C-alpha positions in Angstrom: 0.0 0.0 0.0 1.1 3.6 -0.7 3.0 5.1 2.2 1.0 8.4 1.9 -2.3 6.5 2.2 -1.0 4.6 5.2 0.1 7.8 6.9 -3.1 9.7 6.2 -5.3 6.9 7.4 -3.2 6.3 10.5 -3.3 9.9 11.5 -7.0 10.2 10.8 -7.7 7.1 13.0 -5.5 8.4 15.8 -6.7 12.0 15.8 -10.4 11.4 15.3 -11.1 8.2 17.4 -11.4 10.2 20.6 -12.7 13.5 19.3 -16.5 13.9 18.9 -16.2 14.1 15.1 -16.3 10.5 13.9 -13.2 8.5 12.9 -15.2 6.2 10.6 -16.7 9.1 8.6 -13.3 10.7 8.1 -11.7 7.3 7.0 -14.6 6.6 4.6 -14.5 10.1 3.1 -10.8 10.3 2.8 -10.6 7.0 0.9 -13.6 8.0 -1.3 -12.4 11.5 -2.3 -8.8 10.4 -2.8 -10.0 7.4 -4.8 -7.9 5.1 -2.7 -8.4 1.3 -2.7 -9.9 -0.3 0.4 -7.1 -0.5 2.9 -8.3 -3.9 4.1 -9.3 -5.4 7.4 -5.6 -5.9 8.5 -4.8 -2.1 8.4 -8.1 -1.4 10.3 -7.2 -3.9 13.0 -3.8 -2.4 13.7 -5.0 1.2 13.5 -7.5 0.3 16.2 -4.8 -1.5 18.1 -2.7 1.7 18.1 -5.5 3.8 19.5 -6.4 1.1 22.1 -2.8 1.1 23.3 -2.9 4.9 23.5 -5.9 5.1 25.8 -4.6 2.2 28.0 -1.3 3.9 28.5 -2.7 7.4 29.1 -5.3 6.2 31.6 -3.1 3.4 33.1 -3.4 4.7 36.7 -7.2 5.0 36.4 -7.4 1.5 34.8 -5.2 0.0 37.6 -7.5 1.5 40.1 -10.5 0.1 38.2 -9.0 -3.4 38.3 -8.0 -3.3 41.9 -11.4 -2.1 43.1 -13.5 -4.3 40.7 -16.5 -5.7 42.5 -19.4 -7.6 40.9 -21.7 -6.8 43.8 -21.1 -3.1 44.3 -23.7 -1.1 42.3 -21.5 2.0 41.7 -18.3 0.1 40.9 -16.7 1.7 37.9 -15.2 -1.4 36.5 -18.5 -3.3 36.6 -20.3 -0.3 35.1 -17.8 0.0 32.3 -18.4 -3.7 31.4 -22.1 -3.3 31.5 -22.0 -0.1 29.4 -20.2 -2.1 26.7 -22.8 -4.8 26.4 -25.4 -2.9 24.3 -23.0 -2.0 21.4 -21.3 -5.5 21.6 -24.7 -7.3 21.2 -26.2 -5.0 18.6 -22.9 -4.7 16.7 -22.6 -8.4 16.5 -26.2 -9.0 15.3 -26.2 -6.2 12.7 -22.6 -6.1 11.6 -23.3 -7.3 8.0 -26.3 -5.0 7.7 -24.2 -2.0 8.8 -21.4 -2.8 6.4 -23.7 -3.1 3.5 -26.3 -0.4 4.1 -24.9 2.4 6.4 -21.6 3.3 4.9 -22.9 5.7 2.3 -22.0 9.4 2.1 -25.7 10.3 2.5 -25.9 8.5 5.9 -22.6 10.2 6.9 -23.9 13.6 5.9 -27.1 13.3 8.1 -25.3 11.8 11.1 -22.6 14.4 10.9 -25.1 17.2 10.7 -27.5 16.0 13.4 -24.9 15.3 16.0 -23.0 18.5 15.1 -26.2 20.4 16.0 -26.5 18.4 19.2 -22.9 19.3 20.2 -23.5 23.0 19.6 -26.4 23.0 22.0 -24.8 20.6 24.5 -23.9 23.6 26.8 -27.6 23.9 27.6 -27.8 20.6 29.4 -24.2 20.2 30.7 -23.8 20.1 34.4 -21.1 19.5 37.0 -22.9 17.5 39.7 -21.6 14.0 39.1 -18.2 12.3 39.2 -17.1 9.7 36.6 -15.7 7.5 39.4 -19.0 7.4 41.2 -21.2 6.6 38.2 -24.4 4.6 38.9 -25.6 1.5 37.2 -28.5 3.4 35.6 -26.2 6.1 34.2 -23.7 3.7 32.8 -26.4 1.7 31.0 -27.8 4.9 29.6 -24.4 6.0 28.3 -23.6 2.6 27.1 -26.8 2.3 25.2 -26.1 5.6 23.5 -23.0 3.9 21.9 -25.4 1.9 19.7 -25.8 5.1 17.6 -22.0 5.0 17.0 -22.5 2.0 14.8 -23.8 4.5 12.2 -20.8 6.0 10.4 -20.6 9.8 11.0 -22.1 9.6 14.5 -18.9 9.2 16.6 -18.7 7.0 19.7 -17.0 9.8 21.6 -19.8 12.3 20.7 -22.7 10.2 21.7 -21.2 9.0 25.0 -20.1 12.5 26.0 -23.5 14.0 25.1 -25.3 11.2 27.1 -23.0 11.9 30.1 -23.6 15.7 29.8 -27.3 15.1 29.7 -27.1 13.2 33.0 -25.4 16.0 34.7 -21.7 15.1 34.4 -19.2 17.9 33.8 -17.3 18.2 30.5 -14.1 16.6 31.9 -15.9 13.8 33.7 -18.0 13.1 30.5 -14.8 12.9 28.5 -13.0 10.7 31.0 -15.8 8.2 31.2 -16.0 8.1 27.4 -12.3 7.5 27.2 -12.3 4.7 29.8 -15.3 3.2 28.1 -13.2 3.1 24.9 -11.0 0.4 26.5 -13.6 -2.4 26.6 -15.3 -1.2 23.4 -12.2 -0.9 21.3 -11.0 -4.3 22.7 -14.2 -5.9 21.4 -13.7 -4.2 18.0 -10.1 -5.4 17.9 -11.0 -9.0 18.8 -13.9 -9.0 16.3 -11.5 -7.8 13.5 -9.0 -10.4 14.5 -11.6 -13.1 13.9 -12.2 -11.6 10.4 -8.5 -11.6 9.8 -8.3 -15.3 10.6 -10.2 -15.9 7.4 -7.9 -13.8 5.2 -5.6 -15.5 2.8 -3.3 -12.6 1.6 0.3 -12.1 2.7 0.8 -9.8 5.7 3.2 -6.8 5.4 4.7 -6.4 8.9 6.3 -3.0 8.1 2.8 -1.6 7.2 1.3 -3.0 10.4 4.1 -1.7 12.6 3.9 1.7 10.9 0.1 2.0 11.2 0.1 0.9 14.9 2.9 3.4 15.8 1.5 6.4 14.0 -2.1 5.7 15.3 -0.7 5.3 18.8 1.3 8.6 18.7 -1.5 10.7 17.2 -4.1 9.2 19.5 -2.2 9.8 22.8 -1.4 13.3 21.7 -5.1 13.9 20.9 -6.3 12.6 24.3 -3.8 14.7 26.2 -4.7 18.0 24.5 -8.4 17.3 24.4 -8.6 16.7 28.2 -6.4 19.7 28.8 -8.6 22.1 26.9 -12.1 20.7 27.0 -13.1 22.7 30.1 -12.0 25.8 28.4 -13.4 25.3 24.9 -16.3 23.0 25.5 -18.0 20.9 22.7 -19.4 23.8 20.6 -16.2 24.1 18.3 -16.6 20.4 17.4 -20.2 20.9 16.6 -19.3 23.8 14.3 -16.6 21.7 12.6 -19.2 18.9 12.0 -21.5 21.4 10.3 -18.6 22.5 8.0 -17.9 18.8 7.3 -21.5 18.2 6.5 -21.4 21.2 4.1 -18.3 19.8 2.4 -20.0 16.4 1.9 -23.1 18.1 0.5 -21.1 20.3 -2.0 -18.5 17.8 -3.1 
């Protein structure tokens, strides 16, 4: 595969996976407008692997705390709630995987999902609060946020956007909404990664290990940088700029 294509797709995956602007939409649109061939399941797997490693490394202290305090019988246990919040998208994604691949990856779908959730992000300040802490999340709240991830199966929606909006609607502050969304990415991306590995087991083509290492490394570096700066500035800038960006992206799709 062309090194330019690998570089662009890796950077897109790393920079957009954790921003509320949809990594899948940017990947599909980039390939479409550049007339690039499909990068294949292997590249997707290791791009996701790079972003997964980034969020694990960045939140390693939080994740160690989650593991040490895990309790199946404690209602507000963060580890238990992260697992439960992952179940809706895991079940629905498994059942409708083929339908999504065949019917929901069109530019028309991406346009509408980009536009609708862009508007939602612009008005998110109206229902954002600062009364709840991500480490004291309830079972009810985690299931609500987890269920919102189902919308992320639609390209252009953004897993980060829907989970952060759901958390804001429940009264979590911007930083706590982002933190829970990022922590939720660990089990969610792990399931995606494992699912893609299963698909890879059926592939018959030769693996290029340089490409895989390059994609993983670049996705990792761009993702960990993105997480750091997003958390650093989210309290100051809020979600409105991302909503405005999504409106410009929707306009670009409509025009071109």
